[in-house]
C-alpha atoms as one frame of an Amber mdcrd trajectory, in Angstrom:
protein
  64.193 -29.338  56.839  60.666 -30.352  55.879  61.118 -29.234  52.298  64.288
 -31.259  51.914  62.658 -34.256  53.515  59.693 -34.034  51.219  62.013 -34.110
  48.223  63.643 -37.361  49.324  62.625 -40.205  47.036  61.652 -43.415  48.852
  62.293 -46.879  47.568  59.964 -47.981  44.809  56.944 -49.929  45.864  57.201
 -53.614  45.064  55.375 -54.594  41.928  55.762 -51.167  40.267  56.997 -51.116
  36.734  60.455 -49.552  36.678  59.967 -48.212  33.112  56.837 -46.073  33.618
  56.666 -42.361  34.413  53.801 -41.415  36.697  50.721 -39.906  35.081  47.926
 -38.025  36.854  44.463 -39.434  37.157  43.328 -36.307  39.039  44.851 -32.838
  38.821  44.190 -29.819  41.044  41.651 -27.276  39.685  41.043 -23.540  40.176
  39.087 -22.736  43.339  37.675 -19.651  45.083  37.929 -18.966  48.792  34.528
 -17.798  50.018  34.767 -15.672  53.130  37.129 -17.501  55.607  36.548 -21.088
  54.531  39.699 -22.999  53.580  39.706 -24.815  50.224  41.033 -28.295  49.447
  43.295 -29.244  46.512  43.783 -32.895  45.514  45.738 -34.897  42.964  46.181
 -38.617  42.183  48.870 -40.370  40.095  49.974 -43.897  39.083  52.522 -45.469
  39.329  53.794 -43.109  41.997  56.030 -43.597  44.946  55.743 -40.032  46.251
  53.532 -36.993  45.556  53.966 -33.529  46.985  52.376 -30.064  46.395  54.378
 -27.033  45.417  52.652 -23.629  45.925  54.021 -20.399  44.439  57.399 -22.133
  43.826  57.802 -23.492  47.397  57.276 -27.081  48.628  54.398 -27.586  51.010
  55.480 -29.175  54.312  55.147 -32.936  54.384  52.994 -32.722  57.453  50.381
 -30.633  55.624  49.725 -33.457  53.156  47.046 -36.096  53.629  48.189 -39.171
  51.699  46.212 -42.223  50.611  47.650 -45.361  48.903  45.754 -47.833  46.711
  46.231 -50.157  43.775  44.778 -49.791  40.265  42.588 -52.887  39.795  43.093
 -52.888  36.048  46.884 -52.638  35.881  47.931 -53.635  39.356  50.057 -50.490
  39.589  50.262 -48.482  42.817  48.126 -45.347  43.058  48.869 -42.468  45.414
  46.466 -39.576  46.205  47.274 -36.509  48.318  45.277 -33.532  49.566  46.205
 -30.183  51.099  44.172 -27.266  52.449  44.799 -23.647  51.568  43.603 -20.924
  53.933  42.665 -17.309  53.278  45.712 -16.167  55.317  48.103 -18.093  53.053
  46.650 -16.420  49.955  46.562 -12.949  51.506  50.299 -13.123  52.335  51.136
 -12.701  48.676  48.001 -10.703  47.720  48.900  -7.905  45.327  52.229  -9.499
  44.306  50.954 -12.312  42.100  48.200 -14.851  41.954  48.398 -17.786  44.377
  48.875 -21.161  42.633  49.661 -24.753  43.532  51.006 -27.695  41.527  51.510
 -31.449  42.169  54.819 -33.260  41.539  54.783 -37.105  41.375  57.802 -39.497
  41.483  58.374 -43.019  40.259  61.487 -45.064  39.662  61.610 -43.699  36.110
  61.409 -39.986  36.960  58.977 -37.151  37.887  55.802 -35.605  36.388  54.195
 -32.218  37.125  50.467 -31.509  37.135  48.721 -28.378  35.823  48.703 -25.265
  37.974  45.581 -24.581  40.049  44.927 -20.934  41.006  43.419 -20.084  44.358
  41.524 -16.767  44.442  39.592 -14.960  47.157  35.980 -14.497  45.983  34.076
 -11.236  46.647  31.245  -9.043  45.309  31.172  -5.343  46.115  27.967  -3.690
  47.283  27.568  -0.693  44.994  26.487  -0.949  41.348  28.620   0.956  38.860
  25.388   2.077  37.061  21.757   1.561  38.072  18.519   1.883  36.015  16.501
   5.093  36.399  12.763   5.799  36.303  11.276   6.940  32.971   8.000   7.915
  31.311   7.677   6.855  27.670   4.997   6.948  24.996   3.413   3.710  23.878
   5.315   1.887  21.094   8.488   3.830  21.932  11.704   1.879  22.589  13.148
   1.688  26.130  16.758   0.952  27.241  17.408   0.373  30.976  21.198   0.366
  31.677  22.807  -1.765  34.429  26.504  -2.165  35.264  26.890  -4.666  38.159
  29.339  -4.284  41.102  32.929  -5.452  40.729  33.471  -9.051  41.828  35.424
 -12.294  41.540  34.137 -14.348  39.847  32.308 -11.741  37.668  28.668 -11.331
  38.644  25.820 -12.694  36.549  22.889 -10.295  35.894  19.147 -10.907  35.749
  16.174  -8.519  35.644  12.998  -8.471  37.708   9.691  -6.880  36.670   7.559
  -6.321  39.753   9.712  -8.965  41.512   9.102 -11.531  38.751  11.965 -12.781
  36.586  12.092 -11.334  33.045  12.798 -14.136  30.565  13.707 -12.910  27.021
  13.074 -16.423  25.704   9.378 -16.058  26.543   8.895 -12.462  25.362  10.160
 -11.447  21.898   9.739  -7.783  22.787  12.518  -8.018  25.409  16.234  -8.755
  25.181  19.340  -8.193  27.356  22.475  -6.739  25.758  26.006  -8.107  26.430
  26.512  -5.010  28.619  23.561  -6.215  30.789  21.140  -3.448  29.663  17.450
  -4.384  29.391  15.853  -3.343  26.060  12.109  -3.156  25.366  11.692  -2.866
  21.596   8.211  -1.295  21.751   6.694  -0.104  24.983   3.324  -1.659  25.828
   0.854  -0.748  28.537   1.688  -4.051  30.230   5.323  -2.902  30.490   4.383
  -0.293  33.113   6.143  -1.716  36.203   9.091  -1.468  38.633  12.311  -2.910
  37.170  15.219  -4.160  39.314  18.687  -5.270  38.186  20.064  -8.243  40.215
  23.792  -9.196  40.244  25.026 -12.429  41.874  28.048 -14.729  42.162  29.140
 -17.465  44.603  29.711 -14.903  47.347  26.581 -12.732  47.403  23.503 -11.402
  45.585  23.061  -7.638  45.115  19.923  -5.672  44.018  19.901  -2.290  42.377
  17.403   0.431  43.226  14.061  -0.159  41.461  13.286   1.978  38.412   9.614
   2.786  37.747   8.699   2.718  34.022   5.403   4.398  33.094   4.035   3.841
  29.579   1.557   6.572  28.718  -0.867   7.047  25.825  -1.663  10.483  24.432
  -5.308  10.993  23.664  -6.638  11.196  20.114  -9.917  12.473  18.770 -12.504
  10.125  17.380 -14.165  11.014  14.101 -16.887  13.622  14.222 -20.431  12.373
  14.584 -23.026  13.259  11.994 -24.563  16.708  12.318 -27.671  16.644  14.468
 -30.984  17.728  13.114 -31.800  21.413  13.146 -33.059  22.543  16.553 -36.129
  24.185  15.026 -38.646  22.658  12.676 -39.321  26.005  11.017 -36.982  28.973
  10.649 -33.430  29.562  11.939 -31.853  27.304  14.516 -28.619  25.445  15.177
 -27.190  21.966  14.810 -24.148  20.385  16.369 -21.771  17.467  16.130 -19.350
  16.049  18.672 -16.284  13.898  19.073 -14.617  12.189  22.009 -11.017  11.826
  23.120 -11.148   8.041  22.793  -9.019   7.281  19.717  -7.099   6.414  21.824
  -8.149   7.381  25.368  -5.295   9.089  27.281  -3.741   6.722  29.835  -1.073
   6.926  32.551  -0.783  10.701  32.385  -0.859  11.007  28.591  -1.879  14.349
  27.117  -5.571  15.027  26.629  -6.797  15.963  23.154  -6.384  19.564  22.090
  -9.303  21.386  20.504 -13.077  21.437  20.788 -15.180  18.359  21.348 -18.387
  20.028  20.167 -19.003  22.140  17.078 -22.133  24.164  16.402 -23.354  25.750
  13.212 -26.368  27.761  12.196 -29.104  26.113  10.154 -32.325  27.186   8.549
 -35.294  24.882   8.164 -37.776  25.888   5.523 -41.292  26.222   6.852 -43.932
  23.932   5.322 -46.386  25.482   2.905 -49.755  23.785   2.351 -50.994  23.518
  -1.198 -54.152  25.282  -2.551 -56.258  24.712  -5.668 -56.202  26.996  -8.676
 -59.383  28.049 -10.517 -61.275  25.360 -12.471 -60.579  25.360 -16.196 -63.352
  25.746 -18.763 -65.431  22.674 -19.647 -64.072  20.623 -22.535 -66.062  19.817
 -25.694 -68.437  16.891 -25.488 -66.581  13.584 -25.886 -67.429  10.270 -27.564
 -69.051   8.980 -24.393 -71.281  12.054 -24.088 -69.227  13.522 -21.237 -67.051
  16.553 -20.853 -64.579  17.550 -18.140 -62.712  20.351 -16.441 -59.531  20.377
 -14.298 -57.630  22.367 -11.699 -54.078  22.263 -10.296 -52.675  22.325  -6.779
 -50.437  25.277  -7.609 -51.698  28.380  -5.794 -49.472  27.767  -3.934 -47.955
  24.322  -4.639 -47.151  22.303  -1.503 -43.492  22.518  -0.512 -41.171  21.866
   2.396 -43.392  19.056   3.655 -46.672  20.991   3.448 -49.973  19.165   2.959
 -51.187  18.423  -0.524 -54.541  19.761  -1.744 -57.586  17.723  -0.771 -60.318
  16.911  -3.233 -60.438  15.878  -6.916 -58.381  17.608  -9.586 -60.675  16.423
 -12.407 -64.447  16.920 -12.643 -66.615  15.211 -15.321 -70.362  15.360 -16.159
 -72.773  14.290 -18.876 -73.485  16.448 -21.896 -76.854  15.812 -23.645 -76.606
  17.825 -26.885 -77.120  16.259 -30.393 -73.410  16.798 -31.188 -72.492  13.809
 -29.018 -73.600  11.107 -31.521 -72.010  12.854 -34.555 -68.688  13.256 -32.753
 -68.621   9.547 -31.988 -69.154   8.465 -35.619 -66.528  10.967 -36.840 -63.949
   9.557 -34.451 -64.520   6.008 -35.798 -63.837   7.201 -39.372 -60.592   8.871
 -38.347 -59.361   5.666 -36.669 -60.040   3.668 -39.859 -58.031   6.096 -42.008
 -55.084   6.080 -39.597 -54.916   2.250 -39.679 -54.775   2.151 -43.470 -51.925
   4.687 -43.598 -49.924   2.704 -41.004 -50.155  -0.525 -43.059 -48.919   1.299
 -46.156 -45.910   2.743 -44.316 -44.917  -0.712 -42.986 -44.931  -2.190 -46.510
 -42.651   0.581 -47.803 -40.175   0.093 -44.927 -39.976  -3.675 -45.543 -39.230
  -3.042 -49.229 -36.389  -0.619 -48.353 -34.833  -3.097 -45.893 -34.846  -5.821
 -48.557 -33.070  -3.563 -51.041 -30.363  -2.627 -48.503 -29.680  -6.272 -47.602
 -29.354  -7.199 -51.292 -26.899  -4.327 -51.918 -24.744  -5.340 -48.982 -24.460
  -8.964 -50.044 -23.527  -7.940 -53.543 -20.952  -5.363 -52.464 -19.184  -7.617
 -49.913 -17.136  -6.637 -46.831 -13.426  -6.033 -46.375 -11.643  -9.051 -44.927
  -9.319  -7.140 -42.619 -11.904  -5.167 -40.681 -15.532  -6.171 -41.301 -16.851
  -9.570 -40.193 -19.940 -11.023 -38.602 -18.813  -9.983 -35.143 -19.140  -6.316
 -36.108 -22.802  -6.862 -36.868 -23.419  -8.787 -33.668 -21.657  -6.018 -31.708
 -24.234  -3.451 -32.666 -22.312  -1.686 -35.438 -23.910  -0.295 -38.600 -23.129
  -1.818 -42.045 -19.707  -1.132 -43.495 -19.342   1.091 -46.565 -16.247   0.750
 -48.738 -14.967   3.317 -51.178 -12.444   2.133 -53.800  -8.948   3.388 -53.210
  -7.135   5.480 -55.715  -4.622   3.844 -58.000  -1.740   5.943 -56.773  -2.326
   5.053 -53.151   0.926   3.775 -51.539   1.118   0.320 -49.969   1.527   1.551
 -46.342  -1.665   1.079 -44.312  -2.341   3.862 -41.821  -5.318   4.749 -39.682
  -6.269   8.187 -38.433  -9.101   8.004 -35.884 -11.482  10.948 -35.655 -11.898
  11.581 -31.914 -14.475  14.352 -32.328 -17.353  12.074 -33.392 -18.558   8.531
 -32.842 -17.273   7.517 -36.319 -13.863   5.833 -36.610 -12.199   6.548 -39.994
  -9.524   4.277 -41.453  -7.375   6.037 -44.090  -5.460   4.018 -46.624  -5.929
   1.150 -49.044  -7.283  -2.191 -47.888  -5.212  -5.350 -48.421  -6.745  -8.830
 -48.182  -5.385 -11.302 -45.651  -2.256 -13.170 -46.748  -1.396 -16.750 -45.907
   2.237 -15.920 -45.131   3.490 -13.413 -42.558   2.410  -9.854 -43.283   5.155
  -7.412 -44.252   5.161  -3.651 -43.915   7.014  -1.389 -46.377   8.825   1.436
 -44.587   8.240   4.725 -46.440  10.584   7.653 -46.512   8.136   9.737 -44.478
   6.726   9.321 -40.974   5.782   5.722 -40.184   2.464   6.446 -38.507   1.364
   9.496 -40.521  -1.847   9.278 -42.646  -1.201   8.575 -46.318  -3.431   8.193
 -49.360  -6.968   9.255 -50.117  -8.778   5.939 -49.672 -11.180   5.810 -46.711
 -12.811   2.959 -44.839 -15.382   3.962 -42.236 -17.055   2.041 -39.418 -20.115
   3.669 -37.811 -21.223   2.636 -34.343 -23.626   3.797 -31.723 -22.660   5.472
 -28.443 -20.338   3.042 -26.560 -21.148   3.902 -22.942 -24.467   3.199 -21.242
 -26.181   5.896 -19.244 -24.956   5.956 -15.640 -28.314   5.325 -14.037 -29.144
   2.410 -16.367 -25.716   0.864 -15.882 -25.885   1.050 -12.066 -29.451  -0.279
 -12.179 -28.261  -3.347 -14.088 -25.340  -3.825 -11.687 -27.681  -3.735  -8.689
 -29.205  -7.039  -9.788 -25.838  -8.817  -9.435 -24.565 -10.392  -6.215 -21.165
  -8.688  -6.403 -22.804  -5.231  -6.478 -23.096  -5.267  -2.688 -19.330  -4.708
  -2.375 -19.200  -1.828  -4.885 -19.514   1.824  -3.841 -22.831   3.540  -4.524
 -22.753   6.399  -7.016 -20.583   7.025 -10.054 -18.051   9.603  -8.765 -15.178
   7.098  -8.671 -16.485   4.703 -11.312 -16.057   4.427 -15.081 -18.057   2.024
 -17.235 -18.616   1.177 -20.860 -19.730  -1.443 -23.366 -16.916  -3.189 -25.274
 -16.486  -5.750 -28.054 -13.467  -7.325 -29.782 -12.069  -3.887 -30.767 -11.252
  -3.223 -27.078 -11.042   0.170 -25.419 -10.140   2.005 -22.249 -11.733   3.036
 -18.922 -10.323   5.906 -16.832 -11.257   7.462 -13.491 -10.327  11.133 -13.966
  -7.642  12.725 -11.757  -6.720   9.434 -10.050  -4.122   7.882 -12.390  -6.294
   4.725 -12.526  -7.184   3.213 -15.898  -8.023  -0.143 -17.471  -6.828  -0.940
 -20.997  -8.736  -3.672 -22.844  -6.564  -4.467 -25.888  -7.993  -5.514 -29.261
  -9.128  -9.159 -29.415  -9.068  -9.453 -25.592 -12.852  -9.923 -25.788 -13.837
 -12.866 -28.021 -15.406 -11.915 -31.321 -19.180 -12.015 -31.156 -19.182 -11.091
 -27.445 -20.204  -7.767 -25.893 -19.253  -6.990 -22.273 -20.344  -4.198 -19.972
 -17.181  -3.454 -17.980 -16.708  -1.164 -14.969 -13.678   0.278 -13.155 -14.069
   1.391  -9.518 -11.859   3.094  -6.927 -12.631   2.013  -3.353 -12.183   4.019
  -0.209 -10.200   2.205   2.485 -13.110   2.266   4.892 -15.304   0.445   2.344
 -13.033  -2.591   1.917 -11.341  -4.401   4.792  -7.835  -5.378   3.700  -6.086
  -7.344   6.482  -2.401  -6.497   7.006   0.037  -8.448   9.175   3.413  -7.606
  10.694   5.262  -4.878   8.795   2.895  -4.977   5.796   1.586  -1.706   4.384
  -0.865  -0.693   1.647   1.075   0.871  -1.231  -1.667   1.571  -3.791  -5.379
   2.326  -4.019  -7.826  -0.593  -3.876  -9.297  -0.946  -7.366 -12.052  -3.191
  -8.757 -12.615  -3.999 -12.411 -15.275  -6.359 -13.596 -17.709  -7.902 -13.649
 -16.028 -11.006 -12.170 -15.950 -14.059 -14.366 -15.415 -12.180 -17.632 -13.462
 -14.373 -20.048 -10.525 -12.508 -21.639  -8.376 -14.106 -24.306  -5.547 -11.559
 -23.792  -4.454  -9.737 -20.626  -6.031  -6.391 -19.822  -3.719  -3.796 -18.222
  -4.759  -2.108 -14.971  -2.756   1.063 -14.229  -2.678   2.620 -10.751  -0.337
   4.741  -8.678   1.754   3.663  -5.681   3.815   5.353  -2.965   6.736   2.942
  -2.481  10.410   3.740  -2.937  11.103   0.267  -4.283  14.394  -1.601  -3.888
  14.903  -5.352  -3.883  16.910  -5.362  -0.651  14.406  -3.255   1.327  10.969
  -4.457   0.167   8.946  -7.562  -0.527   6.039  -6.372  -2.696   3.001  -8.525
  -3.503  -0.035  -8.081  -5.704  -3.157  -9.124  -3.803  -6.521 -10.096  -5.278
  -9.782 -10.671  -3.430 -11.353 -14.065  -4.072 -15.040 -14.749  -4.587 -15.269
 -15.763  -0.906 -13.981 -12.348   0.169 -10.486 -13.413   1.298  -7.378 -11.647
   0.000  -4.783 -13.849  -1.695  -1.236 -13.234  -2.952  -1.332 -13.772  -6.714
   2.107 -12.364  -7.574   5.350 -11.473  -5.798   7.197  -8.747  -7.664  10.763
  -9.633  -8.564  10.172 -13.382  -8.173   9.445 -15.882 -10.908   5.647 -15.785
 -11.472   3.855 -18.975 -10.474   1.009 -18.355 -12.930   0.664 -16.761 -16.357
  -2.631 -15.064 -15.409  -0.937 -12.075 -13.720   2.129  -9.928 -14.235   3.117
  -6.525 -12.867   5.567  -3.868 -14.036   6.525  -1.489 -11.237   7.713   1.966
 -12.272   8.710   5.012 -10.236   5.171   6.198  -9.426   2.824   3.727 -11.122
   2.377   0.006 -11.600   0.864  -1.793 -14.578  -0.924  -5.070 -13.818  -1.471
  -7.554 -16.647  -4.468  -9.729 -15.764  -6.659 -12.168 -17.654  -9.152 -12.293
 -14.767 -10.935  -9.133 -13.649 -11.483  -8.545  -9.936 -10.356  -6.458  -6.972
  -6.626  -5.687  -6.672  -4.229  -3.903  -4.319  -0.446  -3.606  -3.988   0.891
  -4.535  -0.516   4.491  -4.299   0.666   6.426  -5.736   3.588   9.579  -3.951
   4.683  12.710  -6.068   4.981  14.835  -3.428   6.707  14.461  -0.124   8.503
  15.805   1.596   5.373  12.525   0.899   3.547  10.538   4.090   2.936   7.196
   5.283   1.559   6.468   8.559  -0.190   4.145  10.841   1.722   2.545  13.954
   0.285   2.244  16.813   2.779  -0.533  19.307   1.960  -1.647  22.429   3.864
  -5.166  23.881   3.918  -6.675  26.862   5.701 -10.019  28.727   5.526 -10.320
  31.150   2.606 -11.817  33.769   4.945 -11.559  34.403   8.688 -14.821  35.756
  10.184 -13.650  35.160  13.763 -10.434  35.631  15.696  -9.673  31.904  15.573
  -7.919  30.468  12.517  -7.082  26.817  11.747  -4.299  25.429   9.543  -4.715
  21.768   8.597  -1.639  19.728   7.587  -2.527  16.489   5.786  -0.126  13.542
   5.650  -1.195  11.486   2.607   0.097   8.535   0.631   1.652   9.946  -2.539
  -1.005   8.785  -5.008  -3.312  10.975  -7.111  -6.545   9.389  -5.866  -5.924
  10.344  -2.214  -5.102  13.956  -3.115  -8.292  14.121  -5.196 -10.385  12.965
  -2.222  -8.785  15.518   0.120  -9.383  18.350  -2.323 -13.057  17.373  -2.601
 -13.305  17.204   1.196 -11.719  20.635   1.641 -14.066  22.132  -0.943 -16.939
  21.137   1.322 -15.178  22.607   4.376 -14.398  25.895   2.596 -10.644  25.359
   2.764  -7.919  26.991   0.695  -4.753  25.259  -0.495  -1.539  26.858   0.825
   1.408  26.397  -1.503   2.341  23.301  -3.462   2.317  19.819  -1.889   5.673
  18.514  -0.636   7.042  14.973  -0.655   8.496  13.337   2.484  10.174   9.905
   2.548   8.784   8.130   5.626  11.037   5.297   6.870  10.152   2.055   8.626
  12.014   3.070  11.783   9.120   2.814  14.295   9.398   6.586  14.838   6.388
   8.891  14.782   5.831  11.947  12.595   6.059  15.294  14.372   4.697  18.669
  13.269   5.405  22.096  14.741   4.832  25.758  13.848   7.545  28.432  14.066
   8.450  32.056  13.253   4.920  33.356  13.826   4.785  37.079  14.760   3.962
  36.989  18.467   2.676  40.570  18.437  -0.101  39.637  16.011  -0.764  35.944
  16.581  -0.608  33.306  19.262  -0.889  29.519  19.088  -3.516  27.721  21.140
  -1.453  24.519  21.062  -0.165  23.778  24.563   2.608  21.395  23.489   5.607
  22.393  21.365   4.673  19.921  18.636   1.977  17.513  17.503   2.609  13.866
  16.686   1.021  11.279  14.367   1.751   7.680  15.490   4.010   5.637  13.258
   1.597   2.743  12.653  -1.273   5.074  11.718   0.856   6.294   8.826   2.716
   3.095   7.937  -0.349   0.873   7.512  -1.751   3.118   4.761  -5.316   2.259
   5.835  -6.102   5.733   7.241  -6.054   7.978   4.152  -6.747  11.456   5.560
  -4.386  11.735   8.550  -3.850  15.363   9.518  -3.001  17.734  12.349  -4.697
  21.076  12.990  -2.821  24.132  14.248  -5.339  26.445  15.927  -4.169  30.056
  15.952  -5.725  33.212  17.374  -5.147  36.698  16.066  -4.877  39.380  18.727
  -6.713  42.005  16.676  -9.585  41.739  14.169  -7.633  44.034  11.852  -4.852
  41.470  11.391  -5.297  40.008   7.895  -1.910  38.502   7.080   0.022  35.597
   8.519   3.610  34.522   7.865   5.011  31.447   9.590   6.884  28.170   9.061
   5.590  24.667   9.634   8.110  21.888  10.235   7.295  18.238   9.582   9.833
  15.547  10.488  10.154  11.925  11.491  11.799  11.455  14.874  15.556  10.843
  14.392  15.021  11.516  10.696  15.263  14.275   8.126  12.843  17.199   8.343
  10.648  18.895   5.763   9.643  22.522   6.240   6.843  24.621   4.800   7.128
  28.372   4.584   3.595  29.739   4.891   2.912  33.314   3.796  -0.603  34.293
   2.772  -3.382  36.853   3.104  -6.283  35.648   5.220  -8.808  37.990   3.666
  -8.023  36.842   0.126 -10.946  35.158  -1.668  -9.377  32.158  -3.391 -11.450
  30.423  -6.038 -11.307  26.653  -6.221 -10.425  26.896  -9.912  -7.091  28.404
  -8.828  -6.212  25.393  -6.701  -3.328  23.096  -7.425  -4.991  19.854  -8.527
  -3.582  16.634  -9.953  -2.741  16.533 -13.634  -6.032  16.299 -15.485  -6.497
  13.340 -17.752  -7.663  14.207 -21.245 -10.592  12.323 -22.717 -13.802  10.689
 -21.659 -13.934   8.095 -18.842 -14.832   5.425 -21.444 -13.285   5.139 -24.921
 -14.240   2.304 -27.268 -12.446   0.962 -30.312  -9.599   2.716 -32.198 -10.290
   6.066 -30.484  -8.943   4.516 -27.258  -5.503   3.818 -28.755  -2.686   5.986
 -30.091  -1.424   3.365 -32.560  -3.723   3.009 -35.622  -5.391  -0.406 -35.740
  -4.101  -1.653 -39.115  -0.559  -0.341 -38.489  -0.627  -2.216 -35.165  -1.610
  -5.454 -36.909   1.202  -5.060 -39.462   3.829  -4.413 -36.755   2.655  -7.493
 -34.813   2.722  -9.833 -37.839   6.171  -8.541 -38.836   7.931  -8.658 -35.452
   6.409 -11.748 -33.802   8.318 -14.308 -35.984  12.044 -14.621 -35.128  14.024
 -12.287 -37.408  17.475 -12.440 -38.832  20.158 -10.637 -36.815  17.681 -10.260
 -33.962  15.343  -7.943 -35.873  12.165  -8.970 -34.046  10.112  -8.115 -30.957
  13.101  -8.628 -28.634  14.951  -5.721 -30.245  11.821  -3.551 -30.023  11.529
  -4.335 -26.297  15.163  -3.381 -25.798  14.752  -0.061 -27.588  11.680   0.742
 -25.454  13.584  -0.202 -22.236  11.307  -3.207 -21.635  13.933  -5.950 -22.025
  13.614  -6.926 -18.334  10.204  -8.434 -19.157  11.245 -10.666 -22.069  10.287
 -13.917 -20.313   6.738 -12.642 -19.726   6.357 -11.392 -23.301   7.675 -14.696
 -24.651   5.035 -16.656 -22.696   2.215 -15.001 -24.666   1.001 -15.953 -28.181
   1.948 -12.472 -29.484   4.903 -10.863 -27.648   4.745  -7.778 -29.885   1.089
  -7.216 -28.939   2.067  -7.267 -25.246   4.779  -4.636 -25.885   2.404  -2.364
 -27.815  -0.329  -2.795 -25.181   2.083  -1.769 -22.430   3.211   1.221 -24.504
  -0.441   2.258 -24.881  -1.095   1.920 -21.141   1.981   3.980 -20.239   1.653
   6.770 -22.816  -2.042   7.472 -23.352  -3.131  10.174 -24.164   0.162  12.065
 -24.530   2.310   9.339 -26.061   4.894  10.336 -28.660   4.154   8.263 -31.750
   7.286   9.640 -33.405   9.513   7.925 -30.850   7.664   4.621 -31.269   7.898
   4.911 -35.051  11.627   5.580 -34.781  12.094   2.481 -32.615  10.201   0.311
 -35.122  12.213   1.818 -37.987  15.477   1.028 -36.185  14.392  -2.611 -35.907
  13.634  -2.649 -39.635  17.088  -1.323 -40.548  18.689  -4.425 -39.019  17.171
  -6.576 -41.746  16.653  -5.125 -45.197  14.044  -7.779 -46.048  11.872  -6.866
 -43.071   8.605  -5.048 -43.839   8.935  -5.718 -47.595   5.585  -5.888 -49.397
   4.837  -6.074 -53.118   2.365  -3.998 -55.062   0.504  -7.201 -55.941  -0.322
  -7.805 -52.262  -2.555  -4.744 -52.257
């Protein structure tokens, strides 16, 4: 048979090496049969005397082989190449039993060699897709997933996507990617993504197209801000005025919902009518003057002009000559009086000069205390220092008890001169910071803060004043010298601590602290960045500080190193914002440092300026704290009733602004504010109202919920975001409302408000829930601004700054106050202990517990018995 003949080995070709097995230069490879076209398999071996194909275990007939002989030019060995063709019918004979395969077998005089197996498969691609994309309507910035499962085929089909018949290339558009399961994903829907999408599957056999899916990206409309109220419609008497808004923020597109609510509001107004002024009766003529004239007057007061009325016309003073003999005598008498007054004035001046000379002599003779009084006190505008001798039984501990009720700071205790060596402090058996002894040392000074109008008038002459807000509502200011002090903006959590000796001795600075509204300052944010704190200015710029001041302000970040990258930004003189510090990283400069706590941050800065805390989320688990607050009118004169739900950053300054705004609108606070953790998940915030008695009330909201876009909240640049639920009572006699308001982030946890209140109730603003009030004046100067007495502070610093035995120094104090994570920053400053005490003052004023601080200092002292020792001779 043919198979037996094909297995017969012929005589070796002359010249072939008898010791070599054949090896393949070409082996058959896998092929696909497309439609009815036969495929060709080939192999080539050297040295070979015979080569035959074997398919599915059976020899191919010798007549089906096409053989070609040649010689390898390099080795001179014979080369044999054979080819066969495989048809679709041959493969289909065994279809379903096993795969069709073929293999070459080559012979030489030394033996046989087999090639690799080559599989022959019938290629196909079915017509119907297993899953096709479907049409959808999505809101802008929402994610889209278009599924596609291609038809079954051999070889497996490759998938590509078309947008309006143009190829979608994920390499050119970062907003698009294709999953391993062939689904098309749009991370954030854009208006440009509105199109027809088609899934295309193809292999070597055919190319199939799915049905097109129409994607429509719509934009829900949003109201613009209200315009200013128009002028009153009447120039005199009762009229009306109106304001309007437009549904253009944004404009609804592609079938998005139109804005709910009114676009025009009207209110009654009354314009006072002008009243023209009229003269009163003339007064009686005056006595004859030195110039032989007398006069009479009248006033424009019957009535006085008001409300824009015309002023009186004509003179208000009338003079004429008087010709009596009394004129000349009155003139000479007046000259005598002037002479006597001049002589008395000279005498008074001489007496005052004599008194000043005596006071100066007494001061020089008495001398000043070395610890407190020096020339800088005089240059700073303070009065001379008076010293009373201390009693003999006064203990050696120096304590200070400031009197906050007056402008006089009182130092209680004996006064020790400066020592050359390190100062030591004797620990008594009693309280460390309690007042002891009867000796007193008093410094008198004038009022520290300038009048608001004068201060703002001086600021207006400076170039940087253009970027400061007008008015003093969110501003604190004061005049400071080397004793330092504190500025606070009430009910905002914002303060500036100027520690002692931060201002050079002999210098006096007028310092201000200002809270900016977001619309006043343009802070550029990029990518996933968000504003985490208020924008605060302290200045004036260019002030030279020898020690860092501490700026305290709130923030709304739930900080974690793996979820956030937080930076402190400062505005340069050119107006650009620069990163001056990255929290958690090694600081690149010693000018700035920041301690971030749960709800506040404390910024150490040696350069005053404008600061803000900005964060960038590193994962979708990053979250910000939002404060949700509800307001409604205190009274309901009409059937319509509005409930406003504010979504605020959780800082005191924003809540203060909203409360002031609602006071103007006549709103009433409903319940206590709630906190919601808003995640960086690209999902919007939704609000809905539930459980409202349908027999008494109905909602005028057409949709089931309202939505605040994610980026409006996440940026932090829009402070007063809110939604209004407009309700209508079915009867004027309905005076109570009970309902629930749900607030949740899409695919996130929800927060609910249970609302239950009486509409007719007259709620006073004094009953409102307001931020914790801050005790004290906006500006405090000198020792009254600090909890730690001045001289006790100096003794603690001089005792703990030098390295102590057994670690009894400032490092141990930092550890006991839970500040040991900042040791490297403290160590970089000339006085680490001063930095620790300054931070304690910034964190605990005005309600700091001095007992706890005293206990911590005492614990440090117990580690070294020699610490704080002081002899009686030193005092």
